[in-house]
Steps between C-alpha positions, in 0.01 A plus 500: 500500500401747776762524773390562848696569814352395837663616821387360844680377806226270590597174324146341483349812348783534265461144374127545460530813294778346295284207417198719407697695240701203372160331427412827314786439274726766633875499561514538882807642682495502884676693776491433867594848620495858384862534407486193284179633342673816400800315370285267283266775378798701362664193359205314353282798410172319556166596330327536841594481871312378807659585826425457874553807723668363812813311385859470626760751381271709293124571525266474208472890500880502456457247213251736324727807554809316354314360204336843415838684532668272238417626140518132369227381746314827573189393308468150642157452659515420880243343732569514871364221722476551880320416813530872580164610358476847667467813277839629595680199378299492175563862429872449577512214242336729237729783575803278448363399160287194548217455253277279725482388863361169610431412859574156637332258511419531133308302236744347250252541214459867578880557515540330170227729353673806638827386345332462159325830528828681575684324215226598257517865610870532477503318167249751371721788597776370265283546189528808276257773586162518335554172310254215510624254774533121460405331835832408667563132567572404864372146459233347271213593738554875491388759256391864541118512456327843455158638574336774283446818680198567295664794333659383168741797486618435861542129420727598210703709742535189717609273210161317535358559847568481876706193604275241666568482869643850519425772754418832343455840676245741349579854592365841399281789607135456613275446190786408265354155425679262736190350652314479176791318342513254793124428481524435123799284562299290741188487280722374221631224724162390596394488138790261436405284798809603698447506884502858622537652848405866559617658828308823553618777728380829351171430339183317569500146368144548374617795276776290371266217407282740327774652286646156423149373398510720196760265349400165651243335739675526827229343701509192284879503526480500883239228500741292282789554726698715256530816706511601864503839664672591842331790648729736700308798389243447779783554748639818328146651456389378841190337332388165652461289190364156594410402137858419406645153576848621538475831694714677752298571822603699788865636525717406200814308558718413199517143624114495492499630145769245402279226650196610303703517177636147581146365550373648175800392312467143639136485380607614153788253479770763512718292736822316518298180476277569209702759309222615275669836431269786386478872581483721809456868563556693817326830482653686658807478726491870572270459794735236659799715451331799666361309792764246580876496568701472172703190612160307571351603170808421312515157655119449417560596137812303469337183643204542264734561196705198579200273462457594128724235366444237773118526433556395137569843349253752634539837332435774770431869457561729801333838469667798661382865485778751406571747766365309797836379624846638507758429232690277741204284566427492129834374418486235769170365338637520150797290606262208573327521153593328180367787302340841513220659286465877528166672422433861430199727394610751228262706292210287625670191367612223728839355409725222625865401452738236619755665736665181615501132421738232642373203292481654152654771290250790453428816318433792737271689254178649632184338333138574539305283741218496245719379214 
């Protein structure tokens, strides 16, 4: 039975979360202050920890630090819950070793989904490298589903494909095949009747529709509500595009872009209420990182990434051009992601490899994008 430690000095919230995870069939241990949480974490060695930030005696950050510094508990996944939703406190939590950060008030279904996701990822890390993985059992409802990348050799490196609901960064030099891969990924989704959302920043949506139409009838897919485009290219190119339904007009604010993505997602059914899952592409986040403050972009990407599971398992690709941002910024973005695919152009051949994957074991061998 999965053992979970929940630490919070607010008794009503502690009782609520205790009930949620008891109903999920877990063995729940509770603590009402930080010192007690550290004591129980080291004694009970839970499978996962949920801790509030502001507590008597010890803060949630101190709980994270104590758990990570002990070799017997160093690998236990930790979720921090707090009403302190500003970027500084989130980054402090991550610096001290937290795996996820949830802001109060929170949706209990989403919290449960985050717990399941973390348990799956940590369970996957325990498997021998490069061996086919059996889906870990958290409860009877949970298995690891995968989506084909469309490249058989790459699927083999991923032990079957990308985990459904994961957030994947595509990085590489200009012309190395990232955007082409993303468009084929979306075309394949539409062909399989999966709801698909394309957020466009660096290319004209008309061009994308044309390239995708070589594989599937995009116009028909739009008419049947299978795919939607959010046009931020009109902002970056300073073209007034009134033909798009979801288009950035005037000065771009990230809150405006998030609102357009939310409207398009809701229309597709990619929402907490409908949970239809599906696919998403953000092509590319380079423009955002160049034009906006890192903390704001990181928060925007993090918020979008966090909806992947709560929307029913939306697999999202984020495209980032190599060399457009510093190594520090690149590392901050990589931290948010569940996996990273690297692309390169070598001897006129476009190649791809898995350089990181939190949910699955992987083979980092370079393979042809055309294989």
